[in-house]
N, C-alpha and C positions, 0 to 999 in steps of 0.2 A: 920759282919752282920749289915745291916742298921736298926737302932732302931727307926727311925722317924715313926710316926703313919700313919697307912693306913686310908684313907677316903673312905667310901663305899657309893655307890649311886645306886638306882634302876632307870634305864632309861626306861620310859614307853611310851615316845613319839617317834614314828619311825623317824620323821624328825630330832629329837635331836640325835638319835643314828647314823644316817647317817652322821651328822656333825662331828662325831668323826673320820671320815675316815683317816686324816693324822696321828693321834696318833694310831689309830687302825692298819694301815698298818705298822707303825714302830714297834709296839708290835708283830705283826704277823711275821715280818722278824726276830726280835730278838729271838722269840720262835720257829722259824722254823715250823710255824703252818701248819695245814692240810687245804685242799682246802675248806671244809665246814666252816672254821673259818674266811675266808676272808670277808671283807665288801661287795664285789660284790656278793658272794654266798648267804650271809644272806639277802641282799637287794632283790635279785631275788626270793629267797625262800619265803620271806614275800609277795611279789607282785604276786606270782603264787601259792598261798595257796588254794587248792581245798577243804579243810575241811569245811563243812557248819556250824560247831559249832561256837558259839560266841568266840572270842579270844581277848587277849590283850598282848601287849609286856611287857616283864619284863627282861631287860638285867642287869646283875650284873657287875658294873664297880668299880674297885679299883684304887685309885691314891695315890702316895707317893710324897709329895712335888710338887704336880701338874702334875707329870708324870704318864701316864696310865701304870700300871703294871699288871693289871688283867682285863679280859673281858670274860663274858659268856652270850651270847644272848639266852634268853629263851622265850617261848611263853606259856601262860596260856589259856587253853580252858575250856569252860563251857560245861559239859556233861549232856544231858537230863534235863537241867535246875535245877539239884540237887546238883552237885558237880563239882569241878574243878581239872584239871590235868595240871601239868607243864612238858614240854619237851624241849629239845634243839631246837632252831630255825634252820630249814634246810629243805631240800626237802623230808625228811622222806623216803629215798630210800635205807635203810639198811646201811647208813654210820655210822662210829664210833662216839661215844660221847666223848668229851674231853673239858677241859677248856683251855683258852688262858692265859698263865701266863709267866712272865719273868722267865727264868730258874735259878736254883740255890737252895741253901739249904732252902730258904723260900717258895718254891713252895707248899709243903704239908701244913704247917700251914696257908699259905695264902689261899689255897683252902678250908681248914677247916673253916676259918673265912667267906669266901664267901658262903659256904654251910649253915652255921648258919644264915647268913644274908638273904639268899634266903628263908629259912624256916620261918623267922620272917615276911618278907615283901611281899611274893608272894600271900598270901591269897589262896593258893592252898591246896587241900586235899590229893592229891597223886602225887608222882614224878615218871615219867617213863623215864628211861635212857637206850637207846639202845646201846649195844655193847661197853663196856668200856674195855680198855686194862688192864689186870691184872698187878698190880705193879705200875700203873700210879698214880699221886697224887689224881686224882678223885676217882680211885678205892680204894685207901687206906682210904680216908675219908668216902666214901659211905659204905664200908664194916664195918668200925668201928661203924657207925650209925645204919646200918641195923641189926647188932648183938644185939643191945639194944632192938629191937622190934621183934626179931626172924626172920628177913628177910634173904633170901638167893638169890644168883644170879641165873638167869634162862637163858634158851636158849643158852647154851655154844656153842661156835664156835671158828674158828681160822681166823686170817688175815695174810697170808704169806707176807714176805718181802725179799728183796735182799740187802745184805750188802756186799760191795766189800772188800775182804781182802786187807790189805795194800800191796802196791807194786805189786799187781797182776793185770796184764792186762786182757782185756776182753777175748781174745783168750784163755788165761790160765784158766780163770774162766770157760769158756765154756767147755774146755777139761775136767774139773772136774765133769761135769754133767753126767747123765745117758747115757751110751754108746748106749743102744738100742734106746732111744729117739733121740739122736744125729744122728744116722744112718737114722731114719725115717725122721728127719728134713732135712737131706741132700738130700734125695729122693724128698722131697717136693720142695726144692729149684730148683733141676734139672728139675722137671716137670713144674714148673712155668716158668723157663727160656725157655723151649721148646715151651710154649704157646705164648710167645711174650716178649716184652721188659718190664722188671720188674723195677719199680721205687719206691723209698721211699721218703716221704716228711714230714717235721715237719711244719704244717701250722699254721701261726700266724695271717693271715688276718682275721678280724672279720666276714666279709661276707662269706668267704670260710669256716671258722670254723662253723658258724651257719648252712650252707648248709650240711656240713658233720655230724653235730650233729643230724639233722633230719634224715639223711641217717642211722646213727648208730642205732637210736632208732627204725626205721622201721625194720632193720635187726634183732635187738635184740628181737623184738616182734615175728618175724618169728621163731627165735630160741626157744623162750619160748613156742610157740604153738607146736613145734616139740618135745621138751623135757618135757613139762608139768611143767616147773619151772617158774610158774607165781608168781610175787609179785604184790600186789595191786597198787604199784607206777608205774609199768611198762606200764600199759594201761591208766594211769590217764592223762587227758589233762593238769593238773597242772604241772606234771613232764615234759611233752613235752615242755610247755612254759618255765619252769625253764631252761632246757638244751639249748633251742634256745636263750633265753635272755642272759644266762651266756656266751655261746660261741660267741654270736654276740656283746658282750659288748666291746667297744674299750678300756675301761679302765682296762679290765681284761688281763693285760700283762703277768700274770702267766699262762694263759690258752693256751694250745698247743694241736692240733689234729694231731696225726700220721696217715698217709694214705699210704697204699700199693696199687699200681696200676699195671695193666698189659695192655700194649698198650694204656695207658691213661685212662683206665676204673678202677675205684676204686673197689677193691675186699675185702678190710678189712680196718677198721679205728678204732681209739681209742681216746677218749677225756681224756686229762690229765691236771694236774696242777703242776707247778714247784714252789717249795718253796725255801728257802735259801740253805738247804742242802739235800733235798729229793724231790722226785716226787711222786704224787699220781696218780694211775690209777683209773679213775672214771667209764667209761663205754666203752665197745667195741662191735663191730659187724662185721659180714662178710657176703658176698653175698653167699646164700646157693647154688647157681649154681656152685660155686667154692669150695664147702666143701671138695671134694676129694683131693684138693690140700692143705688143712689145711692152708689157708692164714693167719688166726689169729695167729697161732704159728710162722709163718715166720715174721709177723709184730712184734710180741713180741721180737724177736731177734733183729730186727732193732731198736726198741724203747729202749731196754736195752743197746744196744751198744751206742746209742745217749746219754743216761743218764750217762753211765760210762765215756764217753769222757768229760763230764762236772762235774764229781766228785759227782754226785747225787746218793744217795741210792734210792731205789724204794719200795713204799708201793703198793702191788698188790691188795689190797682190800679184803673184807671178802669173805670167802668160801674156800673149800678144793679141787677145781678143779685140775685135773691132771697137766695141764700146769703150774699152780701156784706152785705146789709142785716140779715140774721139775726145774723151774728157780730158786726157792728159796733154793734148796737143803734141803728142809724140815724146814727151819727156819720160825717161825711164832710167832705172838702174840696170846696168849690165851685171849679170850674175853667173857664177860658175860653181860647180861642185868639185870636191877634192876627195880622193881616196889615197891615203899615204901610209906607207909601211914605217913602223918605228921600232921593229925588232927584226932579228934575222929570221925568226919563224914567220913573221909577217911577210918578209920579202920572199921566202920560199913559197908560202901560200899564194901570194899574188902572182909569182912566176908560173905556178901550176895552173892558176885560174886563167891566165893569158894563153897558156899552151892549149888548154881545153877549149877556149874560145876560138882559137885559130883552127883547131881540128873540126869544130862544129861548122865553122865558116867554109872549110874545104868540102865538107859533106854536102853543104847547101849549094856549092858551085854547080853550074849547068853541066850535065854529062854530055857524052858524045852525041846523044840523040836530041840535044838542045833543051831537055827538060830539067827543071830544078825543083828542089823542095821549097815549099812555101816558107818564107821567113816570117817570124812573128811580128806583129805590129809593135811599134815603139810605145812603151808605156812609161810609167813613173820609174826613175832609177831606184834600185833597191839595194840597201846596204847589206846584202846577203853574203 
């Protein structure tokens, strides 16, 4: 184990953070980082931030003998002019929260040191961290700290993934999946083939990616209207800008858009990011006019085969959708969100928030006549 001291720094100037790009990219590759941890994703998230609250950058950087070994871009927002909250820098679209650190036995103690440094230097009152993988270095550190103040994880969810068994080809893996779904998928393949010439493409041209990203978001919004699964990020102009800028960034060589077409007309597409050893599925959409052909399911097969050929495991993203459970064979990360107070002001604000929540709950309780106020549908958690 390397015993040379770690030097910690809080990077608060965005221009200074972007200048870390060469070292940042090298660390991201070494750590097999997620798409939201790339310099490109953070840059475009910062420049497409639709939150009107005053904000300031607070990225935690750790170096050992000059080498960048840890990076965690954070943003601190001032809420209602009274208190501050720190969150991970990103598009706030339900992505997972994690730190970027060199792998190895020092990952957990290094993350603990970064966590302590963040608490000392951020001048934030509350920490909001969405969807942390259980067992990850950040989860171990946050759990240990939250227990000291009686905190617990909230909004439990799962994030399915695909890991290819050694020496198993894609066809063999596919044969191990649900027989009923495979039969259904076979019918969809045949139906699409009857409709015309079916083609699959992995688009890397920035202009083509940007055009498809806009198409995906438009289809995703149609899907949300139909299913009622709205997230505040989905209709936000800021997220539209983030996707367009990320996909159109010529330096984002990790960005790939899968497209399935029939007679040259795109019927399903997916924005993805390719890391060193894995691929992240970011957002997908399909033309509702082709919904009876399930083009998204067919596109998934092509995309997974493409990833398998390159030896990439696949992170399917948060959520327990049927298609994710099918492709992953049930394998998934358990994830939790955390809201922790780190100052007395934060504790007072959180106590007030909980009191108001209890009062609203009492108002919604059935009255003597048996009627009750309608409760809002559960949506995305909000770090408000």
